[in-house]
PDB file of the backbone (N, CA, C, O) and the ligand in Angstrom, with CONECT records:
HET     ZN  A 101       1
ATOM      1  N   MET A   1     140.537   3.626  -2.132  1.00  0.00           N
ATOM      2  CA  MET A   1     141.428   2.547  -2.103  1.00  0.00           C
ATOM      3  C   MET A   1     140.739   1.252  -1.714  1.00  0.00           C
ATOM      4  O   MET A   1     140.712   0.854  -0.550  1.00  0.00           O
ATOM      5  N   SER A   2     140.227   0.661  -2.651  1.00  0.00           N
ATOM      6  CA  SER A   2     139.479  -0.561  -2.416  1.00  0.00           C
ATOM      7  C   SER A   2     140.190  -1.769  -3.045  1.00  0.00           C
ATOM      8  O   SER A   2     140.009  -2.085  -4.221  1.00  0.00           O
ATOM      9  N   ASN A   3     140.944  -2.379  -2.275  1.00  0.00           N
ATOM     10  CA  ASN A   3     141.673  -3.553  -2.896  1.00  0.00           C
ATOM     11  C   ASN A   3     141.134  -4.836  -2.306  1.00  0.00           C
ATOM     12  O   ASN A   3     141.596  -5.352  -1.288  1.00  0.00           O
ATOM     13  N   HIS A   4     140.143  -5.307  -3.001  1.00  0.00           N
ATOM     14  CA  HIS A   4     139.475  -6.477  -2.527  1.00  0.00           C
ATOM     15  C   HIS A   4     140.084  -7.736  -3.162  1.00  0.00           C
ATOM     16  O   HIS A   4     139.481  -8.373  -4.025  1.00  0.00           O
ATOM     17  N   THR A   5     141.162  -8.033  -2.758  1.00  0.00           N
ATOM     18  CA  THR A   5     141.838  -9.335  -3.288  1.00  0.00           C
ATOM     19  C   THR A   5     141.519 -10.475  -2.341  1.00  0.00           C
ATOM     20  O   THR A   5     141.588 -10.397  -1.114  1.00  0.00           O
ATOM     21  N   ARG A   6     141.181 -11.484  -3.002  1.00  0.00           N
ATOM     22  CA  ARG A   6     140.949 -12.677  -2.189  1.00  0.00           C
ATOM     23  C   ARG A   6     142.163 -13.372  -1.713  1.00  0.00           C
ATOM     24  O   ARG A   6     143.137 -13.488  -2.458  1.00  0.00           O
ATOM     25  N   PRO A   7     142.155 -13.822  -0.557  1.00  0.00           N
ATOM     26  CA  PRO A   7     143.478 -14.505  -0.005  1.00  0.00           C
ATOM     27  C   PRO A   7     143.744 -15.685  -0.908  1.00  0.00           C
ATOM     28  O   PRO A   7     142.848 -16.496  -1.144  1.00  0.00           O
ATOM     29  N   SER A   8     144.941 -15.797  -1.413  1.00  0.00           N
ATOM     30  CA  SER A   8     145.194 -16.912  -2.310  1.00  0.00           C
ATOM     31  C   SER A   8     145.497 -18.231  -1.598  1.00  0.00           C
ATOM     32  O   SER A   8     145.783 -19.272  -2.190  1.00  0.00           O
ATOM     33  N   THR A   9     145.409 -18.090  -0.268  1.00  0.00           N
ATOM     34  CA  THR A   9     145.690 -19.307   0.510  1.00  0.00           C
ATOM     35  C   THR A   9     144.487 -20.133   0.731  1.00  0.00           C
ATOM     36  O   THR A   9     144.506 -21.154   1.419  1.00  0.00           O
ATOM     37  N   TYR A  10     143.422 -19.666   0.123  1.00  0.00           N
ATOM     38  CA  TYR A  10     142.148 -20.383   0.293  1.00  0.00           C
ATOM     39  C   TYR A  10     142.145 -21.821  -0.377  1.00  0.00           C
ATOM     40  O   TYR A  10     142.339 -22.033  -1.574  1.00  0.00           O
ATOM     41  N   LYS A  11     141.907 -22.714   0.540  1.00  0.00           N
ATOM     42  CA  LYS A  11     142.038 -24.173   0.073  1.00  0.00           C
ATOM     43  C   LYS A  11     140.614 -24.674  -0.052  1.00  0.00           C
ATOM     44  O   LYS A  11     139.710 -24.390   0.734  1.00  0.00           O
ATOM     45  N   LYS A  12     140.511 -25.417  -1.079  1.00  0.00           N
ATOM     46  CA  LYS A  12     139.263 -26.153  -1.245  1.00  0.00           C
ATOM     47  C   LYS A  12     139.330 -27.306  -0.248  1.00  0.00           C
ATOM     48  O   LYS A  12     140.354 -27.963  -0.058  1.00  0.00           O
ATOM     49  N   LYS A  13     138.231 -27.495   0.343  1.00  0.00           N
ATOM     50  CA  LYS A  13     138.142 -28.673   1.232  1.00  0.00           C
ATOM     51  C   LYS A  13     138.133 -29.886   0.390  1.00  0.00           C
ATOM     52  O   LYS A  13     137.294 -30.090  -0.487  1.00  0.00           O
ATOM     53  N   GLN A  14     139.084 -30.667   0.688  1.00  0.00           N
ATOM     54  CA  GLN A  14     139.138 -31.917  -0.086  1.00  0.00           C
ATOM     55  C   GLN A  14     138.431 -33.041   0.638  1.00  0.00           C
ATOM     56  O   GLN A  14     138.959 -33.509   1.647  1.00  0.00           O
ATOM     57  N   ARG A  15     137.340 -33.483   0.222  1.00  0.00           N
ATOM     58  CA  ARG A  15     136.598 -34.550   0.818  1.00  0.00           C
ATOM     59  C   ARG A  15     136.892 -35.854   0.197  1.00  0.00           C
ATOM     60  O   ARG A  15     136.380 -36.103  -0.895  1.00  0.00           O
ATOM     61  N   ARG A  16     137.649 -36.701   0.763  1.00  0.00           N
ATOM     62  CA  ARG A  16     137.931 -37.951   0.188  1.00  0.00           C
ATOM     63  C   ARG A  16     136.968 -38.970   0.819  1.00  0.00           C
ATOM     64  O   ARG A  16     136.821 -39.116   2.033  1.00  0.00           O
ATOM     65  N   ARG A  17     136.346 -39.640  -0.115  1.00  0.00           N
ATOM     66  CA  ARG A  17     135.464 -40.718   0.440  1.00  0.00           C
ATOM     67  C   ARG A  17     135.946 -42.035  -0.172  1.00  0.00           C
ATOM     68  O   ARG A  17     136.345 -42.124  -1.333  1.00  0.00           O
ATOM     69  N   PRO A  18     135.882 -43.001   0.654  1.00  0.00           N
ATOM     70  CA  PRO A  18     136.419 -44.391   0.120  1.00  0.00           C
ATOM     71  C   PRO A  18     135.387 -44.955  -0.958  1.00  0.00           C
ATOM     72  O   PRO A  18     134.645 -45.899  -0.689  1.00  0.00           O
ATOM     73  N   PHE A  19     135.391 -44.345  -2.140  1.00  0.00           N
ATOM     74  CA  PHE A  19     134.413 -44.786  -3.060  1.00  0.00           C
ATOM     75  C   PHE A  19     134.991 -45.894  -3.979  1.00  0.00           C
ATOM     76  O   PHE A  19     136.018 -45.752  -4.642  1.00  0.00           O
ATOM     77  N   ARG A  20     134.315 -46.878  -3.952  1.00  0.00           N
ATOM     78  CA  ARG A  20     134.711 -48.057  -4.771  1.00  0.00           C
ATOM     79  C   ARG A  20     133.806 -48.144  -5.932  1.00  0.00           C
ATOM     80  O   ARG A  20     132.589 -48.135  -5.743  1.00  0.00           O
ATOM     81  N   ARG A  21     134.295 -48.227  -7.094  1.00  0.00           N
ATOM     82  CA  ARG A  21     133.525 -48.325  -8.332  1.00  0.00           C
ATOM     83  C   ARG A  21     132.753 -49.620  -8.262  1.00  0.00           C
ATOM     84  O   ARG A  21     133.323 -50.711  -8.242  1.00  0.00           O
ATOM     85  N   LYS A  22     131.423 -49.473  -8.224  1.00  0.00           N
ATOM     86  CA  LYS A  22     130.554 -50.633  -8.182  1.00  0.00           C
ATOM     87  C   LYS A  22     130.356 -51.185  -9.625  1.00  0.00           C
ATOM     88  O   LYS A  22     130.106 -50.441 -10.574  1.00  0.00           O
ATOM     89  N   TYR A  23     130.477 -52.460  -9.725  1.00  0.00           N
ATOM     90  CA  TYR A  23     130.115 -53.066 -10.863  1.00  0.00           C
ATOM     91  C   TYR A  23     129.561 -54.342 -10.714  1.00  0.00           C
ATOM     92  O   TYR A  23     129.711 -55.029  -9.704  1.00  0.00           O
ATOM     93  N   CYS A  24     128.851 -54.706 -11.815  1.00  0.00           N
ATOM     94  CA  CYS A  24     128.109 -56.022 -11.605  1.00  0.00           C
ATOM     95  C   CYS A  24     129.059 -57.205 -11.901  1.00  0.00           C
ATOM     96  O   CYS A  24     129.605 -57.321 -12.998  1.00  0.00           O
ATOM     97  N   ILE A  25     129.228 -58.029 -10.943  1.00  0.00           N
ATOM     98  CA  ILE A  25     130.227 -59.083 -11.055  1.00  0.00           C
ATOM     99  C   ILE A  25     129.780 -60.179 -12.003  1.00  0.00           C
ATOM    100  O   ILE A  25     130.578 -60.982 -12.488  1.00  0.00           O
ATOM    101  N   PHE A  26     128.511 -60.186 -12.243  1.00  0.00           N
ATOM    102  CA  PHE A  26     127.935 -61.169 -13.264  1.00  0.00           C
ATOM    103  C   PHE A  26     128.286 -60.700 -14.576  1.00  0.00           C
ATOM    104  O   PHE A  26     128.692 -61.530 -15.389  1.00  0.00           O
ATOM    105  N   CYS A  27     128.182 -59.404 -14.923  1.00  0.00           N
ATOM    106  CA  CYS A  27     128.538 -58.938 -16.218  1.00  0.00           C
ATOM    107  C   CYS A  27     129.984 -59.024 -16.299  1.00  0.00           C
ATOM    108  O   CYS A  27     130.428 -59.249 -17.425  1.00  0.00           O
ATOM    109  N   ALA A  28     130.837 -58.891 -15.325  1.00  0.00           N
ATOM    110  CA  ALA A  28     132.163 -58.895 -15.404  1.00  0.00           C
ATOM    111  C   ALA A  28     132.636 -60.336 -15.759  1.00  0.00           C
ATOM    112  O   ALA A  28     133.566 -60.552 -16.536  1.00  0.00           O
ATOM    113  N   GLU A  29     131.984 -61.214 -15.184  1.00  0.00           N
ATOM    114  CA  GLU A  29     132.276 -62.705 -15.426  1.00  0.00           C
ATOM    115  C   GLU A  29     131.640 -63.208 -16.675  1.00  0.00           C
ATOM    116  O   GLU A  29     131.889 -64.332 -17.110  1.00  0.00           O
ATOM    117  N   LYS A  30     130.820 -62.378 -17.252  1.00  0.00           N
ATOM    118  CA  LYS A  30     130.005 -62.736 -18.500  1.00  0.00           C
ATOM    119  C   LYS A  30     129.191 -63.909 -18.142  1.00  0.00           C
ATOM    120  O   LYS A  30     129.133 -64.857 -18.925  1.00  0.00           O
ATOM    121  N   ALA A  31     128.564 -63.923 -17.034  1.00  0.00           N
ATOM    122  CA  ALA A  31     127.708 -65.082 -16.649  1.00  0.00           C
ATOM    123  C   ALA A  31     126.356 -64.966 -17.464  1.00  0.00           C
ATOM    124  O   ALA A  31     125.780 -63.884 -17.586  1.00  0.00           O
ATOM    125  N   LYS A  32     125.916 -66.060 -17.975  1.00  0.00           N
ATOM    126  CA  LYS A  32     124.801 -66.028 -18.807  1.00  0.00           C
ATOM    127  C   LYS A  32     123.556 -66.162 -17.883  1.00  0.00           C
ATOM    128  O   LYS A  32     122.546 -65.493 -18.100  1.00  0.00           O
ATOM    129  N   GLY A  33     123.643 -67.010 -16.884  1.00  0.00           N
ATOM    130  CA  GLY A  33     122.530 -67.125 -16.041  1.00  0.00           C
ATOM    131  C   GLY A  33     123.034 -67.315 -14.674  1.00  0.00           C
ATOM    132  O   GLY A  33     124.207 -67.656 -14.516  1.00  0.00           O
ATOM    133  N   ILE A  34     122.193 -67.110 -13.594  1.00  0.00           N
ATOM    134  CA  ILE A  34     122.536 -67.349 -12.243  1.00  0.00           C
ATOM    135  C   ILE A  34     121.683 -68.510 -11.774  1.00  0.00           C
ATOM    136  O   ILE A  34     120.454 -68.472 -11.843  1.00  0.00           O
ATOM    137  N   ASP A  35     122.365 -69.550 -11.291  1.00  0.00           N
ATOM    138  CA  ASP A  35     121.770 -70.730 -10.955  1.00  0.00           C
ATOM    139  C   ASP A  35     121.509 -70.853  -9.462  1.00  0.00           C
ATOM    140  O   ASP A  35     122.345 -70.486  -8.636  1.00  0.00           O
ATOM    141  N   TYR A  36     120.343 -71.373  -9.133  1.00  0.00           N
ATOM    142  CA  TYR A  36     120.011 -71.367  -7.549  1.00  0.00           C
ATOM    143  C   TYR A  36     120.990 -72.440  -6.924  1.00  0.00           C
ATOM    144  O   TYR A  36     121.080 -72.520  -5.699  1.00  0.00           O
ATOM    145  N   LYS A  37     121.679 -73.213  -7.704  1.00  0.00           N
ATOM    146  CA  LYS A  37     122.515 -74.239  -7.055  1.00  0.00           C
ATOM    147  C   LYS A  37     123.919 -73.624  -6.735  1.00  0.00           C
ATOM    148  O   LYS A  37     124.718 -74.237  -6.028  1.00  0.00           O
ATOM    149  N   GLN A  38     124.185 -72.461  -7.246  1.00  0.00           N
ATOM    150  CA  GLN A  38     125.415 -71.697  -7.006  1.00  0.00           C
ATOM    151  C   GLN A  38     125.327 -71.034  -5.655  1.00  0.00           C
ATOM    152  O   GLN A  38     125.284 -69.808  -5.556  1.00  0.00           O
ATOM    153  N   LEU A  39     125.301 -71.849  -4.604  1.00  0.00           N
ATOM    154  CA  LEU A  39     124.912 -71.288  -3.239  1.00  0.00           C
ATOM    155  C   LEU A  39     125.987 -70.393  -2.773  1.00  0.00           C
ATOM    156  O   LEU A  39     125.673 -69.349  -2.200  1.00  0.00           O
ATOM    157  N   ASP A  40     127.259 -70.708  -2.967  1.00  0.00           N
ATOM    158  CA  ASP A  40     128.328 -69.811  -2.492  1.00  0.00           C
ATOM    159  C   ASP A  40     128.311 -68.521  -3.198  1.00  0.00           C
ATOM    160  O   ASP A  40     128.753 -67.525  -2.624  1.00  0.00           O
ATOM    161  N   LEU A  41     127.863 -68.452  -4.336  1.00  0.00           N
ATOM    162  CA  LEU A  41     127.827 -67.151  -5.104  1.00  0.00           C
ATOM    163  C   LEU A  41     126.629 -66.388  -4.652  1.00  0.00           C
ATOM    164  O   LEU A  41     126.717 -65.179  -4.435  1.00  0.00           O
ATOM    165  N   ILE A  42     125.465 -67.072  -4.494  1.00  0.00           N
ATOM    166  CA  ILE A  42     124.204 -66.414  -4.111  1.00  0.00           C
ATOM    167  C   ILE A  42     124.336 -65.852  -2.743  1.00  0.00           C
ATOM    168  O   ILE A  42     123.901 -64.728  -2.490  1.00  0.00           O
ATOM    169  N   ARG A  43     124.938 -66.616  -1.826  1.00  0.00           N
ATOM    170  CA  ARG A  43     124.975 -66.193  -0.419  1.00  0.00           C
ATOM    171  C   ARG A  43     125.734 -64.947  -0.250  1.00  0.00           C
ATOM    172  O   ARG A  43     125.563 -64.269   0.764  1.00  0.00           O
ATOM    173  N   GLN A  44     126.613 -64.574  -1.227  1.00  0.00           N
ATOM    174  CA  GLN A  44     127.329 -63.275  -1.107  1.00  0.00           C
ATOM    175  C   GLN A  44     126.290 -62.141  -1.266  1.00  0.00           C
ATOM    176  O   GLN A  44     126.603 -61.044  -0.805  1.00  0.00           O
ATOM    177  N   PHE A  45     125.141 -62.276  -1.840  1.00  0.00           N
ATOM    178  CA  PHE A  45     124.188 -61.291  -2.060  1.00  0.00           C
ATOM    179  C   PHE A  45     123.052 -61.371  -1.038  1.00  0.00           C
ATOM    180  O   PHE A  45     121.992 -60.779  -1.241  1.00  0.00           O
ATOM    181  N   THR A  46     123.263 -62.073   0.017  1.00  0.00           N
ATOM    182  CA  THR A  46     122.359 -62.072   1.122  1.00  0.00           C
ATOM    183  C   THR A  46     123.148 -61.562   2.302  1.00  0.00           C
ATOM    184  O   THR A  46     124.360 -61.758   2.395  1.00  0.00           O
ATOM    185  N   ASP A  47     122.396 -60.863   3.262  1.00  0.00           N
ATOM    186  CA  ASP A  47     123.237 -60.543   4.434  1.00  0.00           C
ATOM    187  C   ASP A  47     123.094 -61.592   5.553  1.00  0.00           C
ATOM    188  O   ASP A  47     122.524 -62.656   5.310  1.00  0.00           O
ATOM    189  N   ASP A  48     123.568 -61.334   6.706  1.00  0.00           N
ATOM    190  CA  ASP A  48     123.622 -62.368   7.776  1.00  0.00           C
ATOM    191  C   ASP A  48     122.188 -62.721   8.261  1.00  0.00           C
ATOM    192  O   ASP A  48     122.005 -63.738   8.931  1.00  0.00           O
ATOM    193  N   ARG A  49     121.265 -61.963   7.958  1.00  0.00           N
ATOM    194  CA  ARG A  49     119.921 -62.289   8.302  1.00  0.00           C
ATOM    195  C   ARG A  49     119.128 -62.984   7.214  1.00  0.00           C
ATOM    196  O   ARG A  49     117.944 -63.282   7.366  1.00  0.00           O
ATOM    197  N   GLY A  50     119.813 -63.230   6.119  1.00  0.00           N
ATOM    198  CA  GLY A  50     119.225 -63.979   5.014  1.00  0.00           C
ATOM    199  C   GLY A  50     118.527 -63.042   4.038  1.00  0.00           C
ATOM    200  O   GLY A  50     117.897 -63.532   3.101  1.00  0.00           O
ATOM    201  N   LYS A  51     118.596 -61.798   4.192  1.00  0.00           N
ATOM    202  CA  LYS A  51     117.980 -60.798   3.312  1.00  0.00           C
ATOM    203  C   LYS A  51     118.790 -60.611   1.998  1.00  0.00           C
ATOM    204  O   LYS A  51     120.010 -60.777   1.997  1.00  0.00           O
ATOM    205  N   MET A  52     118.151 -60.289   0.964  1.00  0.00           N
ATOM    206  CA  MET A  52     118.816 -59.926  -0.220  1.00  0.00           C
ATOM    207  C   MET A  52     119.465 -58.610  -0.034  1.00  0.00           C
ATOM    208  O   MET A  52     118.890 -57.719   0.591  1.00  0.00           O
ATOM    209  N   ILE A  53     120.693 -58.444  -0.577  1.00  0.00           N
ATOM    210  CA  ILE A  53     121.283 -57.088  -0.547  1.00  0.00           C
ATOM    211  C   ILE A  53     120.844 -56.236  -1.652  1.00  0.00           C
ATOM    212  O   ILE A  53     120.935 -56.664  -2.803  1.00  0.00           O
ATOM    213  N   PRO A  54     120.383 -55.090  -1.417  1.00  0.00           N
ATOM    214  CA  PRO A  54     119.799 -54.279  -2.614  1.00  0.00           C
ATOM    215  C   PRO A  54     120.898 -53.944  -3.628  1.00  0.00           C
ATOM    216  O   PRO A  54     122.107 -53.945  -3.396  1.00  0.00           O
ATOM    217  N   ARG A  55     120.303 -53.662  -4.770  1.00  0.00           N
ATOM    218  CA  ARG A  55     121.268 -53.451  -5.940  1.00  0.00           C
ATOM    219  C   ARG A  55     122.175 -52.270  -5.763  1.00  0.00           C
ATOM    220  O   ARG A  55     123.328 -52.265  -6.192  1.00  0.00           O
ATOM    221  N   ARG A  56     121.590 -51.204  -5.080  1.00  0.00           N
ATOM    222  CA  ARG A  56     122.496 -50.039  -4.847  1.00  0.00           C
ATOM    223  C   ARG A  56     123.766 -50.375  -4.030  1.00  0.00           C
ATOM    224  O   ARG A  56     124.823 -49.757  -4.158  1.00  0.00           O
ATOM    225  N   LYS A  57     123.571 -51.408  -3.177  1.00  0.00           N
ATOM    226  CA  LYS A  57     124.787 -51.814  -2.400  1.00  0.00           C
ATOM    227  C   LYS A  57     125.577 -52.926  -3.109  1.00  0.00           C
ATOM    228  O   LYS A  57     126.808 -52.891  -3.112  1.00  0.00           O
ATOM    229  N   ALA A  58     124.926 -53.864  -3.680  1.00  0.00           N
ATOM    230  CA  ALA A  58     125.623 -55.031  -4.270  1.00  0.00           C
ATOM    231  C   ALA A  58     126.275 -54.563  -5.635  1.00  0.00           C
ATOM    232  O   ALA A  58     127.325 -55.069  -6.032  1.00  0.00           O
ATOM    233  N   GLY A  59     125.675 -53.676  -6.262  1.00  0.00           N
ATOM    234  CA  GLY A  59     126.274 -53.135  -7.611  1.00  0.00           C
ATOM    235  C   GLY A  59     125.888 -53.945  -8.797  1.00  0.00           C
ATOM    236  O   GLY A  59     126.337 -53.697  -9.916  1.00  0.00           O
ATOM    237  N   THR A  60     125.082 -54.883  -8.562  1.00  0.00           N
ATOM    238  CA  THR A  60     124.578 -55.657  -9.793  1.00  0.00           C
ATOM    239  C   THR A  60     123.693 -54.853 -10.645  1.00  0.00           C
ATOM    240  O   THR A  60     122.992 -53.954 -10.182  1.00  0.00           O
ATOM    241  N   CYS A  61     123.723 -55.184 -11.940  1.00  0.00           N
ATOM    242  CA  CYS A  61     122.869 -54.444 -12.892  1.00  0.00           C
ATOM    243  C   CYS A  61     121.414 -55.004 -12.722  1.00  0.00           C
ATOM    244  O   CYS A  61     121.164 -55.970 -12.001  1.00  0.00           O
ATOM    245  N   ALA A  62     120.561 -54.379 -13.379  1.00  0.00           N
ATOM    246  CA  ALA A  62     119.078 -54.675 -13.182  1.00  0.00           C
ATOM    247  C   ALA A  62     118.828 -56.065 -13.707  1.00  0.00           C
ATOM    248  O   ALA A  62     118.079 -56.817 -13.082  1.00  0.00           O
ATOM    249  N   LYS A  63     119.444 -56.465 -14.881  1.00  0.00           N
ATOM    250  CA  LYS A  63     119.177 -57.746 -15.463  1.00  0.00           C
ATOM    251  C   LYS A  63     119.619 -58.868 -14.539  1.00  0.00           C
ATOM    252  O   LYS A  63     118.895 -59.842 -14.335  1.00  0.00           O
ATOM    253  N   HIS A  64     120.862 -58.715 -13.960  1.00  0.00           N
ATOM    254  CA  HIS A  64     121.404 -59.802 -13.105  1.00  0.00           C
ATOM    255  C   HIS A  64     120.773 -59.759 -11.744  1.00  0.00           C
ATOM    256  O   HIS A  64     120.738 -60.773 -11.046  1.00  0.00           O
ATOM    257  N   GLN A  65     120.262 -58.590 -11.341  1.00  0.00           N
ATOM    258  CA  GLN A  65     119.644 -58.547 -10.071  1.00  0.00           C
ATOM    259  C   GLN A  65     118.341 -59.396 -10.061  1.00  0.00           C
ATOM    260  O   GLN A  65     117.990 -60.069  -9.092  1.00  0.00           O
ATOM    261  N   ARG A  66     117.660 -59.300 -11.229  1.00  0.00           N
ATOM    262  CA  ARG A  66     116.373 -60.046 -11.382  1.00  0.00           C
ATOM    263  C   ARG A  66     116.611 -61.459 -11.316  1.00  0.00           C
ATOM    264  O   ARG A  66     115.901 -62.196 -10.632  1.00  0.00           O
ATOM    265  N   GLN A  67     117.716 -61.923 -12.092  1.00  0.00           N
ATOM    266  CA  GLN A  67     118.089 -63.389 -12.151  1.00  0.00           C
ATOM    267  C   GLN A  67     118.495 -63.770 -10.669  1.00  0.00           C
ATOM    268  O   GLN A  67     118.132 -64.841 -10.182  1.00  0.00           O
ATOM    269  N   LEU A  68     119.205 -62.921 -10.021  1.00  0.00           N
ATOM    270  CA  LEU A  68     119.682 -63.249  -8.645  1.00  0.00           C
ATOM    271  C   LEU A  68     118.527 -63.399  -7.747  1.00  0.00           C
ATOM    272  O   LEU A  68     118.458 -64.389  -7.018  1.00  0.00           O
ATOM    273  N   ALA A  69     117.583 -62.461  -7.744  1.00  0.00           N
ATOM    274  CA  ALA A  69     116.397 -62.498  -6.966  1.00  0.00           C
ATOM    275  C   ALA A  69     115.610 -63.881  -7.198  1.00  0.00           C
ATOM    276  O   ALA A  69     115.147 -64.525  -6.257  1.00  0.00           O
ATOM    277  N   LEU A  70     115.522 -64.207  -8.311  1.00  0.00           N
ATOM    278  CA  LEU A  70     114.852 -65.476  -8.748  1.00  0.00           C
ATOM    279  C   LEU A  70     115.626 -66.674  -8.188  1.00  0.00           C
ATOM    280  O   LEU A  70     115.029 -67.633  -7.699  1.00  0.00           O
ATOM    281  N   ALA A  71     116.876 -66.613  -8.260  1.00  0.00           N
ATOM    282  CA  ALA A  71     117.744 -67.742  -7.775  1.00  0.00           C
ATOM    283  C   ALA A  71     117.717 -67.859  -6.269  1.00  0.00           C
ATOM    284  O   ALA A  71     117.781 -68.950  -5.703  1.00  0.00           O
ATOM    285  N   ILE A  72     117.619 -66.688  -5.629  1.00  0.00           N
ATOM    286  CA  ILE A  72     117.631 -66.596  -4.145  1.00  0.00           C
ATOM    287  C   ILE A  72     116.208 -67.227  -3.743  1.00  0.00           C
ATOM    288  O   ILE A  72     116.121 -68.036  -2.819  1.00  0.00           O
ATOM    289  N   LYS A  73     115.182 -66.839  -4.438  1.00  0.00           N
ATOM    290  CA  LYS A  73     113.860 -67.294  -4.064  1.00  0.00           C
ATOM    291  C   LYS A  73     113.746 -68.746  -4.242  1.00  0.00           C
ATOM    292  O   LYS A  73     113.174 -69.439  -3.402  1.00  0.00           O
ATOM    293  N   ARG A  74     114.274 -69.232  -5.314  1.00  0.00           N
ATOM    294  CA  ARG A  74     114.260 -70.737  -5.601  1.00  0.00           C
ATOM    295  C   ARG A  74     115.043 -71.433  -4.578  1.00  0.00           C
ATOM    296  O   ARG A  74     114.586 -72.450  -4.057  1.00  0.00           O
ATOM    297  N   ALA A  75     116.250 -70.938  -4.232  1.00  0.00           N
ATOM    298  CA  ALA A  75     117.031 -71.549  -3.149  1.00  0.00           C
ATOM    299  C   ALA A  75     116.280 -71.575  -1.800  1.00  0.00           C
ATOM    300  O   ALA A  75     116.356 -72.528  -1.024  1.00  0.00           O
ATOM    301  N   ARG A  76     115.571 -70.498  -1.582  1.00  0.00           N
ATOM    302  CA  ARG A  76     114.808 -70.427  -0.304  1.00  0.00           C
ATOM    303  C   ARG A  76     113.678 -71.530  -0.264  1.00  0.00           C
ATOM    304  O   ARG A  76     113.460 -72.205   0.743  1.00  0.00           O
ATOM    305  N   PHE A  77     113.037 -71.643  -1.348  1.00  0.00           N
ATOM    306  CA  PHE A  77     111.986 -72.573  -1.537  1.00  0.00           C
ATOM    307  C   PHE A  77     112.430 -73.993  -1.280  1.00  0.00           C
ATOM    308  O   PHE A  77     111.683 -74.797  -0.723  1.00  0.00           O
ATOM    309  N   LEU A  78     113.726 -74.321  -1.714  1.00  0.00           N
ATOM    310  CA  LEU A  78     114.276 -75.548  -1.521  1.00  0.00           C
ATOM    311  C   LEU A  78     115.071 -75.653  -0.243  1.00  0.00           C
ATOM    312  O   LEU A  78     115.882 -76.565  -0.085  1.00  0.00           O
ATOM    313  N   ALA A  79     114.858 -74.774   0.626  1.00  0.00           N
ATOM    314  CA  ALA A  79     115.563 -74.654   1.932  1.00  0.00           C
ATOM    315  C   ALA A  79     116.951 -74.710   1.945  1.00  0.00           C
ATOM    316  O   ALA A  79     117.593 -75.229   2.858  1.00  0.00           O
ATOM    317  N   LEU A  80     117.513 -74.103   0.792  1.00  0.00           N
ATOM    318  CA  LEU A  80     118.999 -73.952   0.656  1.00  0.00           C
ATOM    319  C   LEU A  80     119.526 -72.698   1.267  1.00  0.00           C
ATOM    320  O   LEU A  80     120.699 -72.559   1.616  1.00  0.00           O
ATOM    321  N   LEU A  81     118.514 -71.715   1.386  1.00  0.00           N
ATOM    322  CA  LEU A  81     118.885 -70.498   1.978  1.00  0.00           C
ATOM    323  C   LEU A  81     117.734 -70.069   3.032  1.00  0.00           C
ATOM    324  O   LEU A  81     116.582 -70.482   2.899  1.00  0.00           O
ATOM    325  N   PRO A  82     118.072 -69.323   3.950  1.00  0.00           N
ATOM    326  CA  PRO A  82     117.006 -68.916   4.909  1.00  0.00           C
ATOM    327  C   PRO A  82     116.023 -67.862   4.362  1.00  0.00           C
ATOM    328  O   PRO A  82     116.343 -67.067   3.478  1.00  0.00           O
ATOM    329  N   TYR A  83     114.912 -67.900   4.890  1.00  0.00           N
ATOM    330  CA  TYR A  83     113.947 -66.821   4.367  1.00  0.00           C
ATOM    331  C   TYR A  83     114.111 -65.595   5.224  1.00  0.00           C
ATOM    332  O   TYR A  83     114.053 -64.480   4.706  1.00  0.00           O
ATOM    333  N   ASP A  84     114.313 -65.755   6.518  1.00  0.00           N
ATOM    334  CA  ASP A  84     114.533 -64.509   7.334  1.00  0.00           C
ATOM    335  C   ASP A  84     115.270 -64.850   8.540  1.00  0.00           C
ATOM    336  O   ASP A  84     115.688 -65.995   8.711  1.00  0.00           O
ATOM    337  N   ALA A  85     115.458 -63.889   9.411  1.00  0.00           N
ATOM    338  CA  ALA A  85     116.342 -64.082  10.601  1.00  0.00           C
ATOM    339  C   ALA A  85     115.814 -65.040  11.627  1.00  0.00           C
ATOM    340  O   ALA A  85     116.575 -65.554  12.447  1.00  0.00           O
ATOM    341  N   GLU A  86     114.509 -65.296  11.599  1.00  0.00           N
ATOM    342  CA  GLU A  86     113.880 -66.310  12.431  1.00  0.00           C
ATOM    343  C   GLU A  86     114.513 -67.607  12.178  1.00  0.00           C
ATOM    344  O   GLU A  86     114.869 -68.312  13.122  1.00  0.00           O
ATOM    345  N   HIS A  87     114.680 -67.979  10.900  1.00  0.00           N
ATOM    346  CA  HIS A  87     115.251 -69.340  10.531  1.00  0.00           C
ATOM    347  C   HIS A  87     116.768 -69.269  10.929  1.00  0.00           C
ATOM    348  O   HIS A  87     117.327 -70.263  11.393  1.00  0.00           O
ATOM    349  N   VAL A  88     117.355 -68.207  10.760  1.00  0.00           N
ATOM    350  CA  VAL A  88     118.800 -68.078  11.043  1.00  0.00           C
ATOM    351  C   VAL A  88     119.025 -68.404  12.514  1.00  0.00           C
ATOM    352  O   VAL A  88     119.937 -69.143  12.884  1.00  0.00           O
ATOM    353  N   ARG A  89     118.129 -67.806  13.358  1.00  0.00           N
ATOM    354  CA  ARG A  89     118.225 -67.998  14.746  1.00  0.00           C
ATOM    355  C   ARG A  89     118.017 -69.416  15.191  1.00  0.00           C
ATOM    356  O   ARG A  89     118.782 -69.931  16.006  1.00  0.00           O
ATOM    357  N   ILE A  90     117.010 -70.048  14.680  1.00  0.00           N
ATOM    358  CA  ILE A  90     116.656 -71.421  15.031  1.00  0.00           C
ATOM    359  C   ILE A  90     117.688 -72.406  14.615  1.00  0.00           C
ATOM    360  O   ILE A  90     118.138 -73.247  15.393  1.00  0.00           O
ATOM    361  N   TYR A  91     118.082 -72.280  13.287  1.00  0.00           N
ATOM    362  CA  TYR A  91     118.830 -73.328  12.789  1.00  0.00           C
ATOM    363  C   TYR A  91     120.395 -72.948  12.740  1.00  0.00           C
ATOM    364  O   TYR A  91     121.260 -73.710  12.309  1.00  0.00           O
ATOM    365  N   GLY A  92     120.619 -71.701  13.230  1.00  0.00           N
ATOM    366  CA  GLY A  92     122.062 -71.379  13.307  1.00  0.00           C
ATOM    367  C   GLY A  92     122.731 -71.174  11.945  1.00  0.00           C
ATOM    368  O   GLY A  92     123.932 -71.402  11.805  1.00  0.00           O
ATOM    369  N   ARG A  93     122.000 -70.767  10.994  1.00  0.00           N
ATOM    370  CA  ARG A  93     122.686 -70.475   9.767  1.00  0.00           C
ATOM    371  C   ARG A  93     122.530 -69.083   9.275  1.00  0.00           C
ATOM    372  O   ARG A  93     123.080 -68.732   8.231  1.00  0.00           O
TER     373      ARG A  93
HETATM  374 ZN    ZN A 101     125.079 -57.656 -14.889  1.00  0.00          ZN2+
END
C-alpha cells in the first residue's frame, strides 16, 4: 500500500516584484537627436552626484544612450552640468 499522492494544497510561492517595463523614452518620443541644450531632459539621466545613470537603470536603448552620453559630456564641457560630486559640493548643484 504505497499511496504517494502529493498534497494538493501545495502552493507555488508567488514572488511579486515591482517590475516596471523599461523603455527608451527617446524612442517613445521619437526623438531624432538629443541636444546638450535640453538640460532638463539630460539632467534626468544623471544622479545627484552628477554621474550618468547606466543604461540598465535608465532603460534607454544603445543608440540613444550614446547620444545622451555625448550630450552630457558636451553639457559638462560648457559647465552646464557637473562633472562629479566635488563640483556639486562646492557649487551646491
Ligand atoms: Zn532609443
